[in-house]
C-alpha positions in Angstrom: -11.7 5.1 -11.9 -9.2 2.6 -13.2 -7.1 1.2 -10.4 -3.5 0.4 -11.4 -2.6 -3.3 -11.8 0.4 -4.2 -9.7 2.4 -7.3 -10.4 4.0 -9.3 -7.6 7.8 -9.2 -7.6 8.2 -13.0 -6.9 10.8 -14.4 -9.1 12.6 -17.5 -7.8 15.4 -17.5 -10.4 16.3 -13.8 -9.8 16.0 -14.2 -6.1 18.6 -17.0 -6.1 20.9 -14.9 -8.3 20.5 -12.0 -5.9 21.3 -14.2 -2.9 24.4 -15.5 -4.6 25.6 -12.1 -5.6 25.1 -10.7 -2.1 26.8 -13.6 -0.5 29.8 -13.4 -2.8 30.6 -9.9 -1.6 33.8 -9.4 0.4 32.2 -9.7 3.9 31.1 -12.3 6.4 27.8 -14.0 5.3 24.8 -12.1 6.6 27.0 -9.4 8.2 25.0 -6.5 6.7 21.8 -7.7 8.3 18.7 -5.9 7.1 20.6 -4.2 4.3 21.1 -7.5 2.5 17.3 -8.2 2.6 16.7 -4.6 1.4 19.2 -5.1 -1.5 17.4 -8.3 -2.5 14.0 -6.7 -2.3 15.1 -3.7 -4.5 16.5 -6.1 -7.0 13.2 -8.0 -7.2 11.3 -4.7 -7.5 13.5 -3.6 -10.3 13.7 -7.1 -11.8 17.4 -6.9 -12.1 20.8 -7.7 -10.4 21.9 -4.2 -11.5 20.2 -2.1 -8.8 19.9 1.5 -9.8 18.6 4.2 -7.4 17.8 7.5 -9.1 16.2 10.7 -7.9 14.6 9.6 -4.7 11.8 11.9 -3.6 9.3 12.2 -0.8 5.7 13.4 -1.0 4.2 15.0 2.1 0.4 15.2 1.7 -1.6 17.7 3.9 -5.3 18.1 4.5 -7.9 18.9 7.2 -10.5 16.7 8.7 -14.1 17.5 9.7 -14.0 15.0 12.5 -12.1 17.6 14.6 -15.5 19.1 15.4 -16.0 16.1 17.7 -13.1 17.2 20.0 -10.8 14.3 19.1 -7.5 16.3 18.9 -5.3 18.0 21.4 -4.6 20.7 18.9 -6.7 23.1 16.8 -7.2 22.7 13.1 -5.0 25.7 12.4 -2.0 23.7 13.2 -2.3 21.9 9.9 -1.7 25.0 7.8 0.9 26.2 10.2 2.9 23.0 9.9 2.6 23.3 6.1 4.1 26.8 6.4 6.9 25.2 8.4 7.6 22.7 5.7 7.7 25.4 3.1 10.1 27.5 5.3 12.3 24.4 5.6 12.0 24.3 9.3 10.8 20.8 9.9 12.7 17.5 10.6 11.7 16.2 7.1 13.4 19.2 5.5 16.7 18.4 7.3 16.6 14.8 6.2 15.7 15.7 2.6 18.5 18.2 2.4 21.1 15.9 4.0 20.3 13.1 1.7 19.8 14.9 -1.5 16.2 13.9 -1.8 13.5 16.0 -3.5 10.7 17.1 -1.1 7.3 17.9 -2.4 4.5 19.3 -0.1 1.1 18.6 -1.5 -2.0 20.5 -0.5 -4.7 17.9 -0.8 -7.3 19.7 1.2 -6.0 22.1 3.8 -8.6 24.6 5.2 -6.4 27.5 4.3 -5.5 29.4 1.1 -1.7 29.4 0.6 -1.6 31.0 -2.8 1.2 30.1 -5.3 4.2 29.1 -3.3 7.6 27.6 -4.1 7.7 24.0 -3.0 3.9 23.6 -2.7 1.9 21.5 -5.1 -1.7 22.6 -5.1 -4.1 19.6 -5.6 -6.7 21.0 -3.2 -10.1 19.2 -3.7 -11.9 20.8 -0.8 -11.1 22.7 2.5 -11.0 19.4 4.4 -13.3 16.4 4.7 -16.8 16.3 6.2 -17.3 15.1 9.7 -17.6 11.4 9.4 -19.4 11.2 12.7 -22.3 12.8 10.9 -21.8 11.9 7.2 -19.3 10.3 4.9 -16.0 12.1 4.9 -16.0 12.3 1.1 -18.3 11.6 -1.7 -17.4 8.8 -4.0 -16.5 11.3 -6.7 -14.2 13.3 -4.4 -12.5 10.1 -3.1 -11.9 8.9 -6.7 -10.5 12.4 -7.6 -8.1 12.2 -4.7 -6.9 8.7 -5.7 -6.4 9.9 -9.3 -4.6 13.0 -8.3 -2.2 10.9 -6.3 -1.6 8.6 -9.2 -0.8 11.5 -11.4 1.7 12.9 -8.9 3.5 9.5 -8.7 3.5 9.1 -12.5 5.2 12.6 -12.8 8.1 11.7 -10.5 11.2 10.8 -12.5 12.9 8.8 -9.8 12.4 5.2 -8.7 12.2 5.7 -4.9 9.2 7.4 -3.3 8.7 8.2 0.4 5.5 9.3 2.0 4.6 11.7 4.7 1.5 13.6 5.9 0.1 16.4 8.0 -3.5 16.8 9.1 -4.9 17.5 12.5 -7.4 14.8 13.3 -6.0 12.3 10.9 -5.1 9.7 13.5 -8.8 9.4 14.1 -9.4 8.8 10.4 -6.5 6.3 10.3 -7.8 4.4 13.3 -11.3 4.1 11.8 -9.8 2.9 8.5 -7.7 0.4 10.4 -10.7 -1.0 12.2 -12.9 -1.2 9.1 -10.2 -2.7 6.9 -8.8 -5.3 9.4 -11.6 -6.0 11.9 -9.3 -5.2 14.8 -11.5 -3.7 17.7 -11.6 0.1 17.7 -10.1 0.0 21.3 -6.9 -1.6 19.8 -6.7 0.9 16.9 -6.8 4.2 18.7 -3.9 6.0 20.3 -3.0 9.3 21.9 -2.1 10.9 18.5 -0.1 14.0 19.3 -0.8 14.0 23.0 -4.4 13.2 24.1 -5.0 12.3 27.7 -6.3 8.9 28.6 -9.8 10.5 28.8 -9.2 12.0 25.4 -8.3 8.6 23.9 -11.5 7.1 25.4 -13.5 9.9 23.9 -11.8 9.3 20.5 -12.7 5.6 20.7 -16.3 6.4 21.4 -16.5 8.8 18.5 -15.2 6.2 16.1 -17.4 3.4 17.4 -20.5 5.6 17.0 -19.4 6.6 13.5 -18.9 3.0 12.5 -22.3 2.1 13.8 -23.8 5.0 11.9 -22.2 3.8 8.6 -23.1 0.2 8.8 -23.0 -1.6 5.5 -19.9 0.3 4.2 -17.6 -2.7 3.3 -15.6 -2.3 0.1 -12.1 -0.8 0.5 -13.0 2.2 -1.7 -16.2 2.9 0.2 -14.4 2.6 3.5 -11.8 5.1 2.3 -14.4 7.5 1.2 -16.5 7.2 4.4 -13.7 7.4 7.0 -10.6 8.6 5.2 -9.0 11.9 4.5 -8.1 13.7 1.3 -4.4 13.4 2.1 -4.9 9.7 2.9 -6.8 8.9 -0.3 -4.3 10.9 -2.4 -1.4 9.1 -0.8 -3.0 5.8 -1.4 -3.4 6.7 -5.1 0.3 7.7 -5.3 1.3 4.4 -3.7 -0.7 2.4 -6.2 0.7 4.2 -9.2 4.3 4.1 -7.9 4.1 0.4 -7.3 2.6 -0.2 -10.8 5.7 1.7 -12.1 7.9 -0.6 -10.0 9.2 2.1 -7.7 10.4 1.5 -4.2 7.9 2.8 -1.6 9.2 4.0 1.7 6.5 3.7 4.4 6.6 5.4 7.8 4.0 6.1 10.5 0.4 5.3 11.4 -1.4 7.5 8.9 0.9 6.5 6.0 0.3 2.9 7.0 -3.4 3.4 6.9 -3.2 4.7 3.4 -1.1 1.7 2.4 -3.7 -0.6 4.1 -6.4 0.8 1.9 -4.2 0.5 -1.2 -3.3 -3.1 -0.3 -6.9 -4.0 0.0 -7.3 -2.9 -3.6 -4.0 -4.4 -4.9 -2.4 -6.8 -2.4 0.8 -7.1 -4.4 1.7 -3.5 -3.5 3.2 -4.9 -0.3 6.1 -6.3 -2.3 7.2 -2.8 -3.1 7.2 -1.4 0.4 10.2 -0.7 2.6 9.0 -0.1 6.2 11.2 2.6 7.7 10.6 2.2 11.4 10.1 -0.6 13.8 6.5 -0.1 15.1 6.7 1.5 18.5 3.0 2.0 19.2 0.3 -0.7 19.6 -1.9 0.6 16.8 0.9 0.4 14.2 2.1 -3.0 15.5 -1.4 -4.5 15.2 -1.9 -3.0 11.8 1.4 -4.3 10.5 0.9 -7.7 12.1 -2.5 -8.0 10.6 -1.0 -7.5 7.1 2.0 -9.7 7.9 4.2 -6.7 7.2 7.6 -7.9 8.6 10.0 -6.2 6.2 11.2 -3.1 8.0 14.5 -1.7 9.3 14.6 -0.7 13.0 15.6 2.9 12.6 14.8 5.0 15.7 12.4 7.6 14.3 8.8 7.7 15.4 7.3 11.0 14.4 5.0 10.2 11.6 5.8 13.1 9.2 8.2 11.0 7.2 11.7 11.6 8.7 12.2 7.8 9.2 11.3 7.2 5.5 14.0 9.7 4.6 16.5 8.1 7.0 16.6 5.2 4.5 17.7 7.5 1.7 21.4 7.2 2.7 21.2 3.6 1.8 20.3 4.8 -1.7 22.1 8.1 -2.2 25.6 7.9 -0.6 27.8 9.1 -2.1 25.5 12.1 -2.9 24.7 11.8 -6.6 21.4 11.9 -8.5 21.9 8.3 -9.6 24.1 5.5 -8.4 24.4 1.8 -9.2 25.2 -1.1 -6.9 26.5 -3.8 -9.1 25.8 -7.1 -7.3 27.9 -9.0 -9.8 31.1 -7.8 -8.1 32.4 -11.0 -6.5 34.1 -11.6 -3.2 37.9 -11.1 -3.5 
């Protein structure tokens, strides 16, 4: 598998030009706060003062997890496919945000334990009916993990726009994400686990013990790829592949939620410069995300009050890009203060 090569966006000359153009707008200096930093970041990503946002889209990846056999979730595995049906029926929060902001929404079956058949709005990239139970064996074989990464890369390459948001669905995936976070950062498991979608304190402790036992079982797994294959999910690996390719193509990446962040963490361990392309859509409200972001020095985010990790906060950034509602707009930073 050939991993995309991502170039850092650092460009001192362009950064200075962007600062001057932003400061010369008809407004008090710094009055737009985080939007000014966002404009500068997008200019560096696109390597131009002529920022152009076109055809923003979001990819929601769904898959099931064998680790649910260990009793780590408050909900049964069937909720994964039921939520996918809700996405397809346009009944979820992400559908509302996508429709409101004229963003394309693509739901990707990366490995749900359910047969949907051909459906409008569903991209079938199913590699298996979920992962294996990583408490007993690796979640994926190396070949399956590579196939998931490559499928994600292909999806990102096929998107015609230059802004991509990421979301996910998969009962049990906070356990996979916590294991990835621990292995990729060295942060103690106890500081990586959370309640997910509603575990009791006893449930959280059980989840922690399951991960700790699995980590002990898989001693010697150290490379980012092997960690992803051993502890990750099909949707997480596919998402990481899409992120890597999107950044290689100099697209803006909208990042939201713990699971999406775990996919980014794996991608960043493969290609650290990917972080230059990321816009973080929510202030981290839970300890696990805060620790993960702090470890990676991920400080570039806007404090929008959305916490549900199925990507609505990522979409809440789309108005910055798509108002007035057109498929392509341009913010000309060369317009001086009057």
